[in-house]
N, C-alpha and C positions, 0 to 999 in steps of 0.2 A: 078599756078604761078602768074596769074593776081591778085588773092586775096592777095597773099603774098606781091606783089609789091604795091598794093593799101594801105595795112596796113602800110607798111614801109614809103611811101610818106606822108600818112595822119599823121603819128606820127611826121614826121619832121615839118610839117606845124603846128600841134597842140603845139609842144614843143617850137616853135619860131625859130627853126634852119633855116627855110625858112619863114621869117617874112611877114606879110601882105604888099602888094605892091611890093614885090621883084619879079624879073624876074624868071620865072620857067625854069629849065633846058630844053634843047631841047630834043626831043625824041631820037636823035642820041646819045647825051651825056648820057642819062639814059640807053640806050641799052648797051653802052660800060661799064658804071660803074656797072651795075647790071647783066651783062651777060645774057640778055634776048632778045627775038625777038622784032621787031617793033610792031607786033600784040599785044603782051602782054602789051607793054608800051602804045600803043594807047588805049586799053581797060581800063587800069588802070587810065590813064589821063582823059578819058571820064567820068569815074565814079567820079573822083575828081570834075570835072566840074558839074556833076549832083548833087553832094552834096553841091554845092555852095562854094567849097574851092578854085577854080581857075576861072579865067575869061580871055577871049581872047580880045586882042586889035588889031584892024585892022592894019595890016602892022607892028606891033610891037612885036607880039608873045603872049605867055601865061604868066600871072602873078598870084601870090597868091592873092586871093580876100581880100579886106580890112576888110571884116566881117568874115574871116576864123577863127579867134580866138574865135568866139561865137558859141558854140555848142547848137543846139536845144534840149530842154528837151525831154527825151524819157523814157517811161516805156514799155518795150516790153512784149508781152504775154508769151514768153519763160521764161523770168525772174520770172514770177509769178507761175511757176510750182513748185518752192521750197517754203516751209513753211516760212523760214526765210525772204524771200523777200515779202511774203504776209503780214507778221507782220510789215515790214518797211513801206509798203504802208498804212496799217491801222494807223500807228503812224502819217503819214502825213495827212491822212484824218481826224484824230482826231482834228488837228489844223484847217484845212480848213472848215470842215462841221459844226463845232459848231458856227462859226461866220456867215456862210452862212445861217444857220437856223434862227439865230437872225435877220439878215437883211431881210430874207423872211417874218418873222413875222411882221416886221415894215412896209414893203412896199407891201405886197401881195395884189392882186386884187381878186375879186370874181371869175374871170376866172381862176386865178392861183389855187385857192382852188379846183375848178372843175377838173383840170388836175391832181392835187396831189391825190384827191379821186379816180379818174379813174385808176391811176396807182396802188393804194392800192387794189382796187377791182380786178384788173387783177391779182395781186399777189395771192389773195385768190382763184381766179377761176382756176389758173394753179399751185397751190401749189404742186400737185402731180408730176409735171414736172420740175426738177431742172433747166434745161436750160431756159425754158420759164419763170420760176419764177425769174431767174437772170435778164432777159431782162426787166421784169416788175419792178424789184428792181431798175434798172438803170433809168427807166422812172420816178420813184418816186423821185430819187435824182436830176434828170435833171429838173423836174417840180419845185422843191424847188429852184434850181439854177436860173431858169427863174423868180421866184417870187422875187428874190433880185433886179430885174431890173438892174442888172450889167452883161453886156455881157461877162466879163472876167470869171466870175464864170461858166456861161453857156459853154464857150469854154473849160474850164479846165475839167469840168465833162463830156462833150461830147468827149473830147480827150481820157479820161481814158476809157470810154465805158465799154466793158465787163471786162476790167481789174479792174474796180471799185469794183466789188462784188466777194469776195473770193468764189471759187467753193464749193458748199455744200458738194460735194464728198470728198473734202480734209479734212473737219472736221468730217464728218460722215462715213468715209470709213469703209465698212463692217458692218454697223449697220442696224437695222431693219427698216421697213417702218414706224413703230410707232415712232421711234426715229426721222426720217425725218419729220414726221407730227408735232411732239412736237417742233422741231427746227423751223419749218415754223411758228408755232403759236407764239413762243417766239419773233421772228423777227417782226411779224405782230404787236404784242403788243407794241414793242419799236417804230415802225413806227407810230402807232396810237397816241402815246404820243407826237411825234413831230408834227403831223398834228394838233392835238387839240390845241397846243400852238400857232401854226401859225394862225389857225382859230380865236383864241382869240386875236390875234395881241399882244402877250406877248413875247417880245424878250428874256427876261431873262429866262423864262420858256422854250422857244424853244431852247435856247442855252444849258440849262441843260439837256433837253430831248435828244438832238443830242449828247451831250457829253456822256450821259449814254449809248446810243446805240452804239457809237463807242468804248467806254471803254469795254462794254460787249463783243463785237466782238473781240477786241484786247485780252481780258482776255481768251476767249475761245481758240483762236489760240495759244496764248503763253503757256497755260496749255497743249495743245496738243503737242506743240514743246518739252516741258519739258518731257512729258510722253514718247515721242519717243526717246529722248536722253537717258533717264534712261533705256529704253528697249534695246537700242543698246549697252549701256554700260554693261548691265547684260548679253547680248548675247555674 
């Protein structure tokens, strides 16, 4: 009941039915209107406050927060369990990471190159372990983000974290160890091309290498999605 009430009150705030700065209904009024207990109302209102949707004013009551209309960007791990959502994220990364690589090539330091190489070597060392390889893959992209000398890129890549790299099992479900090894080698070659362009401080080449890497990943997962669709249609 608390979840249902929270969703209902949140929707009113998001829709503007309860605009920013407006006085929030009292718990007694909500109890009467929604036919729920004070405990349910108290927990739902506390959750709204924790989400930054309401604010308390000493002696005046509870009000809808002025910033309530602004929803923080989120990509949850549960969303990325579906292939269609992985493809959407890859489309977004295609736009972001091409320019990120170009900036890294223009601004990188010797220390940055060391961190990128270190992540690539780690990927090679743990290629037999998909989870560890994914963590090393993230470290590779995070090192490139740092090489841009732009903290916003770092924060975005760090936020995406494990959601950044599509699970290998999603693309190679039921395939042999040899297929997994071939896939790891292919990704390594794509990463090597990005690194080489950054080392040479060639923004255009880095942009192109990053675009090819993202387009290849997007193509692989789009093809898999189409194959699954046809298989389900035939079944």
